C-alpha atoms as a printed R data frame, in Angstrom:
    type eleno elety resid chain resno       x      y       z
1   ATOM     1    CA   MET     A     1   0.000  0.000   0.000
2   ATOM     2    CA   LEU     A     2   2.766  2.427   0.942
3   ATOM     3    CA   GLY     A     3   4.607  1.558  -2.258
4   ATOM     4    CA   ASN     A     4   1.549  2.193  -4.404
5   ATOM     5    CA   ARG     A     5   0.830  5.443  -2.601
6   ATOM     6    CA   PHE     A     6   4.430  6.577  -3.136
7   ATOM     7    CA   LEU     A     7   4.177  5.812  -6.867
8   ATOM     8    CA   VAL     A     8   0.959  7.811  -7.162
9   ATOM     9    CA   ILE     A     9   2.503 10.811  -5.382
10  ATOM    10    CA   TYR     A    10   5.695 10.516  -7.396
11  ATOM    11    CA   SER     A    11   3.730 10.350 -10.644
12  ATOM    12    CA   GLY     A    12   1.715 13.416  -9.673
13  ATOM    13    CA   VAL     A    13   4.843 15.403  -8.849
14  ATOM    14    CA   LEU     A    14   6.437 14.492 -12.206
15  ATOM    15    CA   THR     A    15   3.289 15.543 -14.063
16  ATOM    16    CA   ALA     A    16   3.228 18.892 -12.253
17  ATOM    17    CA   VAL     A    17   6.919 19.517 -12.942
18  ATOM    18    CA   PHE     A    18   6.431 18.661 -16.622
19  ATOM    19    CA   ALA     A    19   3.443 21.020 -16.917
20  ATOM    20    CA   VAL     A    20   5.326 23.894 -15.251
21  ATOM    21    CA   SER     A    21   8.329 23.305 -17.502
22  ATOM    22    CA   MET     A    22   6.185 23.380 -20.615
23  ATOM    23    CA   LEU     A    23   4.390 26.561 -19.561
24  ATOM    24    CA   SER     A    24   7.670 28.224 -18.589
25  ATOM    25    CA   GLY     A    25   9.133 27.327 -21.952
26  ATOM    26    CA   PHE     A    26   6.218 28.958 -23.769
27  ATOM    27    CA   ALA     A    27   6.432 32.043 -21.557
28  ATOM    28    CA   LYS     A    28  10.134 32.491 -22.364
29  ATOM    29    CA   SER     A    29   9.590 32.039 -26.120
30  ATOM    30    CA   PRO     A    30   6.563 34.202 -27.068
31  ATOM    31    CA   ILE     A    31   7.680 34.780 -30.665
32  ATOM    32    CA   THR     A    32   5.840 32.796 -33.306
33  ATOM    33    CA   ALA     A    33   6.898 32.907 -36.950
34  ATOM    34    CA   PHE     A    34   4.502 32.762 -39.901
35  ATOM    35    CA   ASP     A    35   5.279 32.537 -43.579
36  ATOM    36    CA   GLU     A    36   1.893 34.043 -44.435
37  ATOM    37    CA   ILE     A    37  -1.163 35.137 -42.506
38  ATOM    38    CA   ASN     A    38  -4.609 36.361 -43.624
39  ATOM    39    CA   VAL     A    39  -6.473 38.636 -41.221
40  ATOM    40    CA   GLN     A    40  -9.111 41.354 -41.314
41  ATOM    41    CA   ARG     A    41  -7.790 43.322 -38.330
42  ATOM    42    CA   ILE     A    42  -4.816 43.316 -35.959
43  ATOM    43    CA   ASN     A    43  -4.805 45.184 -32.630
44  ATOM    44    CA   VAL     A    44  -1.418 46.063 -31.101
45  ATOM    45    CA   ARG     A    45  -1.671 46.591 -27.340
46  ATOM    46    CA   GLU     A    46   0.528 47.388 -24.366
47  ATOM    47    CA   PRO     A    47   0.882 44.768 -21.594
48  ATOM    48    CA   ASP     A    48  -1.914 46.550 -19.671
49  ATOM    49    CA   GLY     A    49  -4.242 46.277 -22.688
50  ATOM    50    CA   THR     A    50  -3.936 49.893 -23.916
51  ATOM    51    CA   LEU     A    51  -4.511 50.002 -27.667
52  ATOM    52    CA   ARG     A    52  -1.526 51.453 -29.587
53  ATOM    53    CA   MET     A    53  -2.180 50.562 -33.233
54  ATOM    54    CA   VAL     A    54  -4.868 49.004 -35.421
55  ATOM    55    CA   ILE     A    55  -4.148 47.470 -38.815
56  ATOM    56    CA   SER     A    56  -7.450 46.842 -40.533
57  ATOM    57    CA   ASN     A    57  -9.431 46.403 -43.704
58  ATOM    58    CA   SER     A    58 -12.116 48.985 -44.512
59  ATOM    59    CA   ALA     A    59 -14.980 47.020 -42.973
60  ATOM    60    CA   ARG     A    60 -13.336 46.690 -39.548
61  ATOM    61    CA   LEU     A    61 -11.531 50.040 -39.332
62  ATOM    62    CA   PRO     A    62 -12.700 51.592 -36.038
63  ATOM    63    CA   GLY     A    63 -14.343 54.933 -35.430
64  ATOM    64    CA   VAL     A    64 -12.327 57.586 -33.602
65  ATOM    65    CA   ILE     A    65 -11.138 56.216 -30.241
66  ATOM    66    CA   VAL     A    66 -10.430 58.593 -27.330
67  ATOM    67    CA   LYS     A    67  -8.931 57.140 -24.143
68  ATOM    68    CA   GLY     A    68 -10.151 53.693 -25.082
69  ATOM    69    CA   LYS     A    69 -13.729 54.719 -25.892
70  ATOM    70    CA   GLU     A    70 -14.782 54.395 -29.537
71  ATOM    71    CA   GLN     A    71 -16.977 57.047 -31.122
72  ATOM    72    CA   PRO     A    72 -19.652 56.106 -33.704
73  ATOM    73    CA   LYS     A    73 -17.957 55.312 -37.004
74  ATOM    74    CA   GLU     A    74 -18.263 58.154 -39.492
75  ATOM    75    CA   ASP     A    75 -17.617 58.094 -43.236
76  ATOM    76    CA   ARG     A    76 -14.324 56.210 -43.217
77  ATOM    77    CA   PRO     A    77 -14.296 53.900 -46.237
78  ATOM    78    CA   GLN     A    78 -10.545 53.316 -46.397
79  ATOM    79    CA   ALA     A    79  -8.351 50.566 -45.021
80  ATOM    80    CA   GLY     A    80  -5.121 51.298 -43.174
81  ATOM    81    CA   MET     A    81  -3.317 51.753 -39.859
82  ATOM    82    CA   ILE     A    82  -4.512 53.939 -36.998
83  ATOM    83    CA   PHE     A    83  -2.014 55.115 -34.352
84  ATOM    84    CA   PHE     A    84  -2.858 55.723 -30.670
85  ATOM    85    CA   ASN     A    85  -0.965 57.571 -27.947
86  ATOM    86    CA   ASP     A    86  -0.055 56.281 -24.487
87  ATOM    87    CA   GLU     A    87  -3.598 56.954 -23.267
88  ATOM    88    CA   GLY     A    88  -5.273 55.001 -26.054
89  ATOM    89    CA   SER     A    89  -6.420 58.064 -28.007
90  ATOM    90    CA   GLU     A    90  -6.084 58.284 -31.783
91  ATOM    91    CA   ASN     A    91  -3.163 60.481 -32.846
92  ATOM    92    CA   GLY     A    92  -2.601 59.784 -36.519
93  ATOM    93    CA   GLY     A    93  -2.625 57.074 -39.115
94  ATOM    94    CA   LEU     A    94  -2.115 55.846 -42.631
95  ATOM    95    CA   ILE     A    95  -5.233 55.281 -44.734
96  ATOM    96    CA   PHE     A    96  -5.684 54.339 -48.377
97  ATOM    97    CA   GLY     A    97  -8.431 53.286 -50.775
98  ATOM    98    CA   GLY     A    98 -10.036 53.674 -54.165
99  ATOM    99    CA   LYS     A    99 -12.932 52.142 -56.106
100 ATOM   100    CA   ARG     A   100 -15.590 52.769 -58.729
101 ATOM   101    CA   ASN     A   101 -19.164 53.410 -57.609
102 ATOM   102    CA   ASP     A   102 -22.336 52.127 -59.264
103 ATOM   103    CA   LYS     A   103 -22.074 54.867 -61.895
104 ATOM   104    CA   GLY     A   104 -18.515 53.926 -62.790
105 ATOM   105    CA   ASP     A   105 -17.007 57.010 -61.150
106 ATOM   106    CA   ILE     A   106 -13.710 56.709 -59.253
107 ATOM   107    CA   VAL     A   107 -14.290 57.562 -55.564
108 ATOM   108    CA   ASP     A   108 -12.274 57.614 -52.329
109 ATOM   109    CA   ALA     A   109  -9.070 57.055 -54.322
110 ATOM   110    CA   GLY     A   110  -5.786 57.994 -52.710
111 ATOM   111    CA   GLY     A   111  -3.958 57.838 -49.416
112 ATOM   112    CA   ALA     A   112  -2.903 59.975 -46.474
113 ATOM   113    CA   LEU     A   113  -0.344 59.783 -43.683
114 ATOM   114    CA   SER     A   114  -1.109 62.103 -40.775
115 ATOM   115    CA   PHE     A   115   0.055 62.860 -37.246
116 ATOM   116    CA   ASP     A   116  -2.080 64.611 -34.626
117 ATOM   117    CA   ARG     A   117  -1.377 66.989 -31.805
118 ATOM   118    CA   TYR     A   118  -2.105 65.669 -28.315
119 ATOM   119    CA   ASN     A   119  -5.839 65.834 -27.637
120 ATOM   120    CA   ALA     A   120  -6.476 67.700 -30.901
121 ATOM   121    CA   ASN     A   121  -6.528 67.220 -34.668
122 ATOM   122    CA   GLN     A   122  -3.754 66.657 -37.180
123 ATOM   123    CA   VAL     A   123  -0.744 68.962 -37.372
124 ATOM   124    CA   VAL     A   124   0.914 67.484 -40.446
125 ATOM   125    CA   GLN     A   125  -0.457 65.410 -43.312
126 ATOM   126    CA   LEU     A   126   1.025 63.919 -46.464
127 ATOM   127    CA   ILE     A   127  -1.853 63.307 -48.862
128 ATOM   128    CA   GLY     A   128  -2.600 62.332 -52.434
129 ATOM   129    CA   VAL     A   129  -6.128 62.182 -53.884
130 ATOM   130    CA   ASP     A   130  -7.178 61.489 -57.467
131 ATOM   131    CA   ASP     A   131 -10.876 60.727 -57.995
132 ATOM   132    CA   LYS     A   132 -14.005 62.254 -59.520
133 ATOM   133    CA   ASP     A   133 -14.057 65.121 -57.014
134 ATOM   134    CA   ASN     A   134 -10.415 65.961 -56.294
135 ATOM   135    CA   HIS     A   135  -7.019 65.815 -57.988
136 ATOM   136    CA   TYR     A   136  -4.227 67.020 -55.713
137 ATOM   137    CA   ALA     A   137  -1.170 65.844 -53.817
138 ATOM   138    CA   GLY     A   138   1.056 67.494 -51.255
139 ATOM   139    CA   LEU     A   139   2.070 68.275 -47.694
140 ATOM   140    CA   SER     A   140  -0.183 70.206 -45.319
141 ATOM   141    CA   VAL     A   141   0.956 71.783 -42.026
142 ATOM   142    CA   THR     A   142  -1.738 73.086 -39.693
143 ATOM   143    CA   ASP     A   143  -2.321 74.742 -36.343
144 ATOM   144    CA   SER     A   144  -4.383 72.402 -34.200
145 ATOM   145    CA   LYS     A   145  -5.796 73.212 -30.772
146 ATOM   146    CA   GLU     A   146  -8.173 71.333 -28.518
147 ATOM   147    CA   ASN     A   147 -11.867 71.974 -29.313
148 ATOM   148    CA   GLU     A   148 -10.973 74.220 -32.257
149 ATOM   149    CA   HIS     A   149 -11.093 73.759 -36.009
150 ATOM   150    CA   ILE     A   150  -7.699 73.217 -37.593
151 ATOM   151    CA   LYS     A   151  -6.184 76.147 -39.482
152 ATOM   152    CA   GLN     A   152  -3.911 75.344 -42.388
153 ATOM   153    CA   ARG     A   153  -0.637 77.293 -42.289
154 ATOM   154    CA   ILE     A   154   1.378 75.767 -45.149
155 ATOM   155    CA   TRP     A   155   0.465 73.818 -48.258
156 ATOM   156    CA   VAL     A   156   3.102 72.471 -50.642
157 ATOM   157    CA   GLY     A   157   1.820 70.446 -53.546
158 ATOM   158    CA   ARG     A   158   0.086 70.115 -56.893
159 ATOM   159    CA   ASN     A   159  -3.441 71.451 -57.246
160 ATOM   160    CA   ASP     A   160  -6.385 70.344 -59.390
161 ATOM   161    CA   ASP     A   161  -5.249 72.310 -62.436
162 ATOM   162    CA   GLY     A   162  -1.696 70.944 -62.331
163 ATOM   163    CA   THR     A   163  -0.164 74.034 -60.728
164 ATOM   164    CA   ALA     A   164   2.732 73.463 -58.305
165 ATOM   165    CA   THR     A   165   1.941 75.651 -55.297
166 ATOM   166    CA   LEU     A   166   3.437 76.879 -52.042
167 ATOM   167    CA   SER     A   167   0.770 78.590 -49.958
168 ATOM   168    CA   MET     A   168   1.500 80.279 -46.622
169 ATOM   169    CA   ARG     A   169  -1.236 81.494 -44.268
170 ATOM   170    CA   ASP     A   170  -1.462 83.574 -41.110
171 ATOM   171    CA   GLY     A   171  -2.595 82.407 -37.676
172 ATOM   172    CA   ALA     A   172  -6.239 82.848 -38.663
173 ATOM   173    CA   GLY     A   173  -5.770 80.485 -41.594
174 ATOM   174    CA   LYS     A   174  -5.981 83.243 -44.226
175 ATOM   175    CA   GLU     A   175  -3.712 82.900 -47.224
176 ATOM   176    CA   ARG     A   176  -1.090 85.660 -47.380
177 ATOM   177    CA   ILE     A   177   1.558 84.437 -49.848
178 ATOM   178    CA   GLN     A   178   1.131 82.237 -52.925
179 ATOM   179    CA   MET     A   179   4.042 80.905 -54.943
180 ATOM   180    CA   LYS     A   180   2.863 79.172 -58.115
181 ATOM   181    CA   VAL     A   181   4.303 77.475 -61.160
182 ATOM   182    CA   PRO     A   182   1.486 76.592 -63.608
183 ATOM   183    CA   ALA     A   183   1.750 73.840 -66.171
184 ATOM   184    CA   ASP     A   184   2.971 76.370 -68.768
185 ATOM   185    CA   GLY     A   185   6.025 77.107 -66.606
186 ATOM   186    CA   THR     A   186   5.428 80.811 -65.831
187 ATOM   187    CA   PRO     A   187   6.219 81.393 -62.124
188 ATOM   188    CA   VAL     A   188   4.308 83.930 -60.037
189 ATOM   189    CA   ILE     A   189   4.301 85.136 -56.436
190 ATOM   190    CA   ASN     A   190   1.168 86.781 -55.018
191 ATOM   191    CA   PHE     A   191   1.024 88.800 -51.793
192 ATOM   192    CA   LEU     A   192  -2.457 89.013 -50.278
193 ATOM   193    CA   ASP     A   193  -4.051 91.119 -47.553
194 ATOM   194    CA   LYS     A   194  -6.145 89.747 -44.693
195 ATOM   195    CA   ASP     A   195  -9.243 89.806 -46.913
196 ATOM   196    CA   GLY     A   196  -7.621 87.653 -49.586
197 ATOM   197    CA   LYS     A   197  -7.102 90.479 -52.087
198 ATOM   198    CA   VAL     A   198  -3.867 90.433 -54.086
199 ATOM   199    CA   GLN     A   199  -1.732 93.464 -53.171
200 ATOM   200    CA   LYS     A   200   1.426 92.696 -55.113
201 ATOM   201    CA   VAL     A   201   2.421 90.312 -57.873
202 ATOM   202    CA   ILE     A   202   5.892 89.219 -58.914
203 ATOM   203    CA   THR     A   203   6.165 87.208 -62.107
204 ATOM   204    CA   GLY     A   204   9.057 85.359 -63.683
205 ATOM   205    CA   ALA     A   205   9.606 88.216 -66.143
206 ATOM   206    CA   ASP     A   206   9.764 90.756 -63.289
207 ATOM   207    CA   THR     A   207  12.455 88.815 -61.431
208 ATOM   208    CA   ALA     A   208  14.779 88.164 -64.385
209 ATOM   209    CA   PRO     A   209  18.213 89.830 -63.867
210 ATOM   210    CA   GLN     A   210  18.937 92.825 -66.077
211 ATOM   211    CA   GLY     A   211  20.434 91.693 -69.363
212 ATOM   212    CA   ALA     A   212  19.494 88.063 -68.800
213 ATOM   213    CA   ALA     A   213  17.773 86.167 -71.593
214 ATOM   214    CA   ARG     A   214  14.022 85.795 -71.107
215 ATOM   215    CA   SER     A   215  12.130 82.880 -72.593
C-alpha cells in the first residue's frame, strides 16, 4: 500500500513539474513565426491592454477612439493603420483606398499619412487624392488646438489644375503668400491682404536679372 501510494505521489509530482516546464518554456519564447497570414484586423496593445495601433481592412476600421472609448464610425471607407498615444487616443494614421461606384465614377481614391497633436486634430499630413471630385497631392501643415477647427498654415503640392503651389497662411488660416508654377512654366508670387485680395504680384519676367535672356 505504501509503495503504491508513493508511486501515485511521485507520478503526480512528475506531471506537475512537466506542466510547469512546458508553460515556462512557452512564456520564455513568445515569438511565433509565420510565412503568411490572412487577417481582417490586428490590434497592437501594451501589456496593460492599452490600444496602440490598429491594422485593418475597410470594414473593420474603427471609429475615432479617445482614451479607449470608440466614437460612432463616421464616413471612413478606407483601409489602413490607426495610431494611438499612451492613453489610447487616436493620434494619426495611414489610410488608403479607391474604387468605382455604381455609376462607374472613381471615388475615395488615394492615401494619407497624418500625425495629430495631443488631444487635438492633425498637425501634419502627407496626402494624395485622385478621384471624380479631387485631384491634388502634397504636404499640409496646420495649427491644431483642442476643441478648435484646424487652421492650415502651409500647403506644398500640386493642385487640381496641375499648378505646383506653395501657400502660406497667417494664424487665422488666411492665405497671405502664394508661390505658383502653372503647367505652362510661368512662375508667379502673389502677396495678399487679410481679406484675400492680391496686393502685389511678382512674375518670372519681373524677377529676371537685367540683361538676362528671357524665354
